[in-house]
C-alpha positions, 0 to 999 in steps of 0.5 A: 575853416581851421588854421593852415600852416605853410613852410616858407623861405625867407631871403637874407643875408648871409643866407637864406632861411625857413619859417613855418607861418600859421594863418587864422581862420578869420579874414586880416588884417591880423595882429600878429605874433613872432615865436621863437623855438626851443633849443631842440627846434623840434617842428611838430612841437613848433607847429602845435604852439603856431597854431594855439596862437593862430587858433587866438586870431593872431598871424603867427610866424616861427623862423626856424633858426637852425636853417640859417646856414650850411649845417644844423650844428653850426647853427646852433652853436652860433644862435647860443652864441647870440643869445649869451652875448646880444649880437650875432647873426641869430638877431638878423634873423629874427629881424628880418623874419619881423620884418617879413612878418609885419609886412604880410598882407594879412598882418596890421605890421604890429607885431609881439613876440614869444618864444620857449627856452632858448626862445623864451630868452630871445624874446626877452633880449629882442623885446624893444619898441619895435615890439607891442609885448614880448611873452617869454616861456621860461627864458635864460638868465643870461637874458635878464641882464639885458632888461633896459627901459627900452624893453617892451611889456613883459608877460612871463611864465615859469616852472617851481621846479624849472632845474635852470630857472631857480627862483626865475619870477623873481629874478625877472620881476626885480629887474623889469621893476627897476627898469620900469617895464610894465609885466605879469609874471607867474611862477606854475608850481609843480611843473618844470621847464618845457611845461608848454612844450610837447618834447618828443626825445623822451617819454612825458614820465622821463621828463617830469622826473627831470623837471621838463615835462609838458603840463596841459593845465598850466600851459592852458593858463599861461596862453590865457594870460598872454592873450589877454595881456596881448589883446590889452597891448595891441588894443592900445595901438593900431592893432584894436 
């Protein structure tokens, strides 16, 4: 049996949105993971990472944030505004997606959240008591200041050559420790932003020079840490 990925439409106000759902081969119910995509919204990469999560035994869903409105550009602008302010329609989309995922017949109802770049920012922003754990890849500095004592346990992954998040691990560790939030943070040497994403808008060699290239070894290690962190947290509750 293999992972299956389906495209669904989720009813919501003020507009419905689409999502990709990856179902693990083992029968449910399973712990679940909500995945928030990066600013590119590139579906081949979203599906690739969903399959990684489902292969690890989780039911996984990625809401396609840029389908939650009449045009893509408007959705992008609105989504980035939500990320910067901590309010707005994108947060409603994520909450509606979380509810749909938790209520899926193949879900135990327990959900963790992960995301990349912009999506990593949303994973940290949204990661509170509704979630078992949050796993931001890279993330966004604007969301670090929104960490509170209510933030769920965090497993974060950074690249030492990330041009957008200098000293990202150190900065996030400072605010998480101050809030008393359990965490597992790691910076991978020699890799940059998007090291766990296979971006297709430029050749890999060009992306690496600009600090954006995919790195297989760093990505594999980061996912292993994420899944170990998730497994410990799910085991603490009803998803064991």
